[in-house]
Structures are given as C-alpha cells and as structure tokens.
N, C-alpha and C positions, 0 to 999 in steps of 0.2 A: 504494500500500500504506500503510495507516494503522499507525503505531507503537503498540505496546501501552502503556497508561498505566503510569507508574512508581509504584511503591509504596515507602513508607518501611519500612525494615527496620533492625533493631538486632542486631548480632552478640553473641556471648558476652562479648566484652570491652567492650561498651557503645558501640561505634562506630555512628553513625547514617549510613545511606546509602540511596540510591534506586536501584531496579533495575526494569527492565521484563521481564526474562527470568526463567526458572525457576532460574537459577544463584543459589545462596545464598552465594557467596563474597564476603566483605567486602573491598572494594578497599583499605582501609587495612591490614588484616591481611595481605593478599596481597602488598602492596608490601614488607613486612618479610620475606617468605619468598623473595624473589628471590635466586638464587645470584649471587655476585660473580665466579666463574670458571667455566670449562668452557663447553661449547656451549650449555647451557641458559641461561646468562647473556645470550645474544644474542637470546633468544626472548621474545615477548610472553607475558604470564601465561596467557591461554587456551590457547596452544599448549603451554606447560609443563605445565599441568594435564591436558590431553588425553594427552600422552605419559606422564606419571606415572600416570594412571588406567589406562593400557594396560600399565603395568609397565616402561616404557622409561626408563632413567636413564643409559644409556651409549650411545656411538656404535656399539659392537658390537651392542647390543640393537636399536638403530634399523636397522642394516644388514640385519636379518632380515626386514624389512618392505619391500614395494614402495611406490613413491610413491602409487599409487592407494589402497592400504590406509591410509596415513597421512592422505591427504586426506579419507578417509571419517570420520575422527575428529571429533567435535564440538569446535569451537574451532580447528581447523586449516584454514587457507586457503592459496591459491596463493602469497600474498606471503611466506610463511615458507619455501617450498621452496628458493629459492636459498641461504638461510642454512644450511639442513640439508644440502643437496648439498655446499656448500663445506666445512662442518665434516667431513663424511664423507670428502671428497676429501683434506683435509689429513692425515687419519689412514690414507690408503691404502684406504679403504672406499668402498662405494657402496650404493645401495638394491638390494634383491633385484630381479632381472629379472622 
C-alpha cells in the first residue's frame, strides 16, 4: 500500500504542518487542547476527537455504547480499548452489551 503524499497546511493560528489525510486538525493546536485529568487525558488525540465528535465526554456517556460501536468511530482503534475498559471499570461501569 502506497502512502498518500503529505501536503503543507497552515492553521488559523499560522502553524505550518504536513498531513496526508483529510483531517485538518493542526497537531500543534491539538496538543494544547489535551485534558490534564479525567479518562480523556489517557487517550490519544484521534480517539479524543472521535469521542467528542460523537458527543461523548463522560464515562457515563461512553457506557451507553458497545465496544463495536466505539471501534467503528474514525480514529478509534483496538489499542485504546483496554484504557477505556479500565476507566469504565474503575467507575463501576462497562460498555453496553
């Protein structure tokens, strides 16, 4: 599989970055948006964006979804699932069956 060529982009704040995907998120701006606490702090930026786009910002909201539903979101992969399972378990919650 051949990787798509990276193109130079400039965000609203003037940061210059290269991306090969359709995602227009500036990595420099995104690093400043990372939460310092809570379960989202342990997740990679693409996973956080995917959950936020779906309207999920709490573990209670996350527990309303099945693992399969979460894995279907763009930006979510199997490597984040143990982190999400553990965060839910610590709060006495779990994914929808």
